[in-house]
C-alpha positions in Angstrom: 0.0 0.0 0.0 3.0 2.3 0.6 4.1 1.7 -2.9 0.7 2.5 -4.3 0.6 5.8 -2.3 4.0 6.8 -3.6 3.2 5.9 -7.2 -0.1 7.8 -7.0 1.6 10.9 -5.8 4.0 10.8 -8.8 1.2 10.1 -11.3 -0.9 13.0 -10.0 1.8 15.6 -10.8 0.1 18.6 -12.3 1.6 21.1 -14.9 3.8 23.7 -13.3 2.7 27.3 -13.4 5.7 28.1 -15.7 4.4 25.8 -18.5 6.5 22.7 -17.8 4.8 19.3 -17.7 6.4 16.0 -16.8 4.9 12.8 -18.1 6.1 9.2 -18.3 5.5 5.5 -18.3 7.2 2.6 -16.6 6.8 -1.1 -16.4 9.0 -3.3 -14.3 8.6 -6.6 -12.4 10.1 -10.0 -11.6 9.0 -13.5 -12.6 10.0 -17.1 -13.0 9.1 -20.1 -15.0 9.6 -23.8 -14.6 12.9 -24.6 -12.8 13.2 -21.1 -11.4 14.5 -19.6 -14.7 13.5 -16.2 -16.1 9.9 -15.5 -16.8 9.2 -16.8 -20.3 7.5 -14.9 -23.1 4.7 -16.7 -24.9 4.3 -15.6 -28.5 3.2 -17.5 -31.6 5.9 -17.6 -34.4 4.8 -15.3 -37.2 2.4 -13.3 -35.0 3.0 -9.5 -35.0 2.6 -9.3 -31.3 1.6 -11.1 -28.1 -1.0 -10.7 -25.4 0.3 -8.6 -22.6 -1.2 -9.5 -19.2 1.3 -11.7 -17.3 3.4 -12.0 -20.5 5.8 -9.0 -20.4 9.2 -10.2 -19.1 10.8 -6.8 -19.6 11.5 -3.4 -18.2 10.3 -0.2 -19.9 10.9 3.4 -18.8 9.9 6.6 -20.5 10.4 10.2 -19.3 8.8 13.1 -21.2 9.3 16.8 -20.4 7.4 19.4 -22.3 7.1 23.2 -22.1 4.2 25.2 -23.5 4.0 28.9 -23.9 1.6 31.4 -25.4 3.2 33.4 -28.2 2.4 37.1 -28.4 -1.2 36.9 -27.0 -1.8 40.7 -27.3 -1.1 40.9 -31.0 -3.4 38.2 -32.3 -7.1 37.6 -31.9 -6.4 33.8 -31.5 -3.0 33.4 -30.0 -0.5 30.6 -30.9 0.6 28.0 -28.4 4.2 26.8 -28.8 5.4 23.5 -27.3 8.7 21.8 -27.0 8.8 18.0 -26.2 11.8 15.9 -25.2 11.5 12.2 -24.3 14.1 9.6 -23.3 13.5 5.9 -22.9 15.0 2.6 -22.1 14.1 -1.1 -22.7 15.5 -4.4 -21.5 14.3 -8.0 -21.3 14.6 -9.6 -17.9 18.2 -10.8 -17.3 19.7 -8.2 -19.6 21.3 -4.8 -18.9 18.9 -1.9 -18.7 20.0 1.6 -19.8 18.0 4.8 -20.2 19.8 5.9 -23.3 17.2 6.5 -26.1 16.1 9.8 -27.4 12.7 8.7 -28.7 11.0 12.1 -29.1 12.4 15.6 -29.6 10.2 18.0 -31.4 8.6 21.4 -31.4 5.1 22.4 -32.4 3.0 25.5 -33.0 -0.7 25.3 -32.6 -3.7 27.6 -33.2 -7.3 26.9 -32.5 -9.0 25.9 -35.8 -5.7 26.2 -37.7 -4.2 22.9 -36.8 -0.7 22.1 -35.4 2.6 22.6 -37.3 5.3 20.4 -35.9 8.9 19.3 -36.7 11.3 16.8 -35.2 11.3 13.2 -33.9 8.0 12.0 -32.4 5.5 9.3 -31.9 2.9 10.2 -34.4 -0.8 9.4 -33.5 0.0 5.7 -33.0 -2.9 3.2 -33.3 -2.6 0.6 -30.6 -4.5 -2.5 -29.4 -3.4 -2.6 -25.7 -4.7 -6.1 -25.1 -2.0 -7.7 -27.2 0.6 -4.8 -27.3 -0.1 -4.4 -31.1 0.6 -1.1 -32.9 -1.4 -1.7 -36.0 -0.4 1.7 -37.4 2.8 3.4 -36.3 4.2 5.8 -38.9 6.6 7.9 -36.8 8.1 5.9 -33.9 11.7 5.0 -34.8 12.0 7.6 -37.6 15.0 9.8 -37.7 12.9 13.0 -38.1 9.6 14.3 -39.4 7.6 17.4 -40.2 3.8 17.9 -40.6 0.6 19.8 -40.1 -1.9 18.0 -37.9 -5.7 18.2 -37.6 -6.3 21.3 -39.7 -10.0 22.2 -39.8 -11.3 21.9 -43.4 -15.0 22.3 -42.7 -15.9 18.6 -42.9 -13.4 16.8 -40.7 -9.7 17.6 -40.2 -6.7 17.0 -42.4 -3.2 15.8 -41.2 -0.1 15.4 -43.4 3.3 14.3 -42.2 6.6 13.3 -43.8 9.2 11.2 -42.1 12.8 10.4 -42.8 13.6 6.7 -42.1 17.1 5.4 -41.5 17.7 1.6 -41.5 21.0 1.0 -39.8 20.4 -2.8 -39.4 21.5 -3.6 -43.0 24.5 -6.0 -43.0 27.5 -5.1 -45.2 30.7 -7.1 -45.4 32.6 -4.2 -46.9 31.3 -1.6 -44.4 34.3 0.7 -43.7 32.3 3.6 -42.6 29.2 4.0 -40.4 26.9 4.9 -43.2 27.8 2.4 -45.9 25.1 0.1 -44.5 22.5 2.8 -44.1 19.4 2.6 -46.2 17.3 5.8 -46.3 13.5 6.0 -46.9 11.0 8.8 -47.0 7.4 8.2 -45.9 4.4 10.4 -46.4 1.4 9.9 -44.1 -2.0 11.5 -44.9 -5.1 11.4 -42.6 -8.6 12.8 -43.0 -10.1 12.5 -39.5 -13.2 13.4 -37.5 -15.6 12.5 -40.3 -19.2 12.0 -39.2 -20.2 8.4 -39.1 -23.2 6.3 -37.9 -23.8 5.7 -34.2 -22.2 9.0 -33.3 -18.9 7.6 -34.4 -15.9 9.2 -36.1 -14.4 7.9 -39.3 -10.7 8.4 -40.3 -9.4 7.8 -43.9 -5.6 7.1 -44.2 -3.2 7.0 -47.0 0.6 6.6 -47.2 3.4 6.6 -49.8 6.9 5.4 -49.0 10.0 5.8 -51.2 13.1 3.7 -50.4 16.3 5.3 -51.8 19.0 3.3 -53.5 22.3 2.3 -51.9 24.8 1.5 -54.6 27.4 0.2 -52.2 25.0 -2.4 -51.0 23.5 -3.0 -54.4 20.1 -2.0 -53.1 17.8 -0.5 -55.7 15.1 2.1 -55.2 11.7 0.9 -54.3 8.3 2.4 -53.4 5.1 1.4 -51.7 1.7 2.6 -50.8 -0.8 2.1 -48.0 -4.5 2.8 -47.5 -7.0 2.2 -44.8 -9.8 3.4 -42.6 -11.0 3.1 -39.1 -14.3 3.8 -37.3 -14.4 4.8 -33.6 -17.8 4.4 -32.0 -18.3 5.8 -28.4 -19.7 3.4 -25.8 -20.8 4.1 -22.3 -17.4 4.5 -20.5 -15.6 3.1 -23.5 -15.1 2.8 -27.3 -15.5 0.3 -30.2 -12.9 0.5 -32.9 -13.2 -1.1 -36.3 -10.2 -0.8 -38.6 -8.8 -2.1 -41.9 -5.5 -1.2 -43.5 -3.5 -2.4 -46.6 0.2 -1.9 -47.4 2.3 -2.9 -50.3 6.0 -2.8 -51.3 8.1 -0.4 -49.3 5.1 0.5 -47.2 5.3 -2.9 -45.5 7.0 -2.2 -42.2 9.6 -4.4 -40.5 7.8 -4.4 -37.1 5.1 -2.5 -35.2 7.7 -0.2 -33.7 10.0 -0.2 -36.7 8.6 1.8 -39.7 11.5 0.9 -42.0 10.5 -1.1 -45.1 11.2 -4.8 -45.2 14.3 -5.7 -47.2 15.4 -8.2 -49.8 18.1 -9.7 -47.4 15.2 -10.5 -45.1 13.7 -12.7 -47.8 11.2 -10.2 -49.2 10.5 -9.5 -52.9 9.3 -5.9 -52.7 7.7 -6.2 -56.1 5.3 -8.8 -54.7 5.1 -7.8 -51.0 1.8 -6.8 -49.5 -0.2 -7.1 -46.2 -3.7 -6.4 -45.1 -5.2 -6.4 -41.6 -8.7 -6.0 -40.2 -9.5 -5.8 -36.5 -12.2 -5.0 -34.0 -11.4 -3.8 -30.5 -13.9 -3.2 -27.7 -13.2 -1.6 -24.4 -15.8 -0.4 -21.9 -16.8 -0.3 -18.3 -20.3 -1.8 -17.8 -20.7 -0.9 -14.1 -18.7 0.2 -11.2 -17.3 -3.3 -10.8 -16.8 -4.7 -14.3 -14.5 -3.7 -17.1 -14.2 -5.7 -20.4 -11.6 -5.4 -23.2 -11.9 -7.7 -26.2 -10.0 -8.0 -29.5 -10.3 -9.9 -32.8 -8.0 -9.5 -35.8 -6.9 -11.1 -39.0 -3.6 -10.2 -40.7 -2.4 -11.7 -44.0 1.0 -10.9 -45.5 3.0 -12.0 -48.6 6.4 -11.4 -49.9 8.8 -13.7 -48.0 8.2 -16.6 -50.3 5.7 -17.8 -52.8 2.9 -18.3 -50.3 1.3 -16.0 -47.7 1.3 -15.9 -43.9 -2.0 -15.5 -42.1 -2.4 -14.6 -38.4 -5.8 -15.0 -36.7 -6.0 -13.7 -33.1 -8.8 -13.3 -30.5 -8.7 -12.4 -26.8 -10.6 -10.9 -24.0 -9.9 -9.6 -20.5 -12.6 -9.0 -18.0 -11.7 -7.2 -14.8 -13.8 -7.3 -11.6 -13.3 -4.7 -8.9 -13.6 -6.5 -5.6 -13.1 -3.8 -3.1 -10.8 -0.7 -3.1 -8.0 -1.0 -4.1 -8.1 -4.7 -5.2 -9.4 -6.1 -8.5 -9.0 -9.4 -10.3 -8.5 -9.9 -14.1 -8.7 -13.0 -16.3 -7.2 -12.9 -19.8 -7.7 -15.6 -22.3 -6.3 -15.5 -25.9 -5.7 -17.7 -28.9 -3.4 -17.0 -31.8 -3.4 -19.2 -34.9 -0.7 -18.8 -37.6 -0.6 -20.3 -41.0 3.1 -19.6 -41.6 3.5 -21.0 -45.2 6.9 -19.3 -45.7 8.2 -21.0 -42.6 6.4 -24.2 -43.3 4.7 -24.3 -39.9 1.1 -24.0 -38.9 -0.3 -24.0 -35.4 -1.9 -22.3 -32.5 -1.0 -20.8 -29.1 -3.4 -20.5 -26.2 -2.5 -18.2 -23.3 -4.4 -17.7 -20.1 -3.6 -15.4 -17.1 -5.2 -14.7 -13.8 -4.1 -11.6 -12.0 -4.8 -9.8 -8.7 -4.0 -6.1 -8.7 -4.2 -3.0 -6.7 -5.1 0.3 -8.3 -6.1 3.8 -7.0 -9.6 3.8 -8.5 -12.1 1.2 -9.7 -12.0 2.2 -13.3 -10.5 1.3 -16.7 -7.1 2.9 -17.2 -6.5 3.6 -13.5 -2.8 4.1 -12.8 -0.5 3.1 -11.1 -1.1 -0.7 -10.9 0.7 -3.3 -8.9 -0.2 -6.9 -9.8 0.6 -10.5 -9.0 -0.1 -13.0 -11.9 0.0 -16.6 -13.0 0.2 -17.4 -16.7 -0.2 -20.8 -18.5 0.3 -21.4 -22.2 0.2 -24.3 -24.6 1.1 -24.5 -28.2 1.2 -26.8 -31.2 4.0 -29.2 -31.6 4.9 -27.4 -34.9 6.0 -24.5 -32.7 8.3 -26.6 -30.5 11.6 -24.7 -30.0 10.1 -21.3 -31.0 7.9 -20.4 -28.0 8.9 -19.8 -24.4 12.6 -19.5 -25.2 13.1 -15.7 -24.5 14.5 -13.9 -22.6 17.7 -15.5 -21.3 17.7 -19.1 -20.1 14.0 -19.8 -20.3 13.2 -23.5 -20.1 10.6 -24.3 -22.8 12.8 -24.9 -25.9 11.7 -28.5 -26.2 8.1 -28.2 -24.7 4.6 -27.6 -25.9 3.3 -26.0 -22.7 4.6 -23.8 -20.0 3.8 -21.4 -17.2 5.2 -18.2 -15.6 4.4 -16.3 -12.4 5.5 -13.0 -10.9 4.8 -9.5 -9.8 4.7 -6.3 -11.9 4.3 -2.6 -11.4 3.0 -0.3 -14.2 2.2 3.4 -14.2 1.7 6.3 -16.6 1.3 9.9 -15.7 
């Protein structure tokens, strides 16, 4: 309870009178699996992400400092608001060395009511996230080198946003790399969004489009490539919650390497960018039906092609009801199933994960922070996935198994 009180004080920090604000996020914990080894991660091979409750054997820390000021309020009928944002972060799997050494955001913006927001720098750009399974289904800016854009400009019907990003892929191998940049592949990405469009059920519709140009690297014999993306999502308000329906399509260089890596997939990873594409549809529901019950549910299908003659298909479904017992205690149960037809890897199978958790939070409501939880997780998977599940991080024990468990404690907070 002392830990909850201290964390609550930190998370309730209000903006300073001089315009400074301090925000952040952290997740840390300790766990074990069979034989007392590190807490194992359970994730289906070929799946883009994994369900999170009781399945995060890692440490994450983010610190964000921002300063906002009103620019020349006496000279304009509608004054401008200027903001500078700097964020540092760190990540490490259990059993590995943690360091707070990343500069994940550093940008400035100028906003005016009705006129949108002009920004420039490095930033997380309106990420679209399914929190149940830690899945960023659209994430244009995170990991980019820099960007510039105009966000949510009022155009009468809805609002328009346009952003351009410079992407630098430093993970390209090069046997003849005698300088830091010979293995660097640059790309430029353009992200366009028409948001806040009226939709049925008092919802809001967003239309999205993207164009990506990968620039050539003669030293690595990498040719220029391009790609496009398109999609839409509908957000419908629910009592104390929201329903999201989304569908996106990406092809060529618009096919990203990971949900937090916007760089285009590469030929040395096995992709033929002339025949690379992916589409994804998902439905996410999150609401609080009473003072005691919160429910989050997710279903998605993702299909991708390019790393071989056949496609990979990922089906995923999960739900997490949380019942508030008495303040500050609540109990959660999460069940999920991932089924992957991984034709390029010549494996097909499923993974079931179930978690029970008892947690303490300041308030009996969805999104209450901070949280301290104790959990037990069990998982089972197809024999085709033997050796590819439950083997990270460190010396986890399930390399030759088709089932496993983990247990531990975790603290999580955002402010």
